[in-house]
N, C-alpha and C positions, 0 to 999 in steps of 0.2 A: 470248911466244908465238913458236914457230919460224916461219921464213920458208918459203914453198913455192917450190921451184925452178922456174925457167922451163921446164925440161924436163918436169916433172910437169904444170905448167899447160898446156903444149902438148899433152901426151898426153891430158889430160882434155878439152880443147877438141876434139881430133881424134875421140875416142870419142863425144862429144856429137853431133858432126856425123854420124858413122856411124850412131848410133842414130836420129837424126832422119831420115836418108835411108832407113833400113830401114822405119821406120813409114810414111813418105810413099809408098814403093814398095808397101807392103802395101795402103794405102788406095787407091792408083791401080789396083790389080789388081781391085778390087771392081766388079761391075756396079752400075748405078744401084739395082736392087732390093736387092742385097746391102748396099749402103751404107745404105739405109733400114733394113733389118733389124738390121744391126750398130749403127746409131745408136740405134734405139729400145731395143734390149736393153741396150746399154751405159749409156745415160742412165738408164733405169729402174732398173737395178741400182745405179748410183752414187747416185741420189737416194734410193732405198729404204735403202741402207746409211748414207747421211748422216743420214737421218731417224731410223733406228734408233739411231745413235750419239748423236744430239742430239734427243730427243723434243720435238715442238712447235716446232722451229726449222726454217725453210725458207730461211734466208739463207746466203750463202756458197757457193751451188752455182755452179760455173763454167758457161760457155757450153757448149752441146751439143758443138760442135766440139772444145773443149779436153778434154771428158770422153772422147770417142771416141778422140782422139789418145793420151790417157793410158792408156786401157784397152788399146788395141792395143800400146802400148809395154810395158805390164805383161805382157800375154800373151806377147809375144816374149821377155821375160826368163825365162819358164818354158816353153820349147817342148815339153817332155815332157807337161805338163798341158794345154796349149792348142795342139795341133799344127795345127789348121785355120787359125787366125789366124796362127800362126808361119810357116806355109808360104806365105802370100800374097805376100810380097816376092819369093820365088823364082818364083812363078807370073807375077808382073808382069815379071820379068827375062826369062823364057822367051818371053813374048808380044811383046817388043820386036823 
């Protein structure tokens, strides 16, 4: 199995940090009401999807906060399909 270079590992770590910062800025930009709406919609969508993929099983569902973080991250990965969520990090940066 080939070795992964330190340069590549460093790049991947940097990108992971940047992605986490982008998600955290987006979540910080939400009002309390928006946070509740995003949480409820994201968690329900995740749970329904998990249940559809595994009928009759309700195990293995992560914590609500992990689901919200994952959903915001996924939305930001496809900004043309999810422009509202994708723009939140920029909104938070402008409000600072």
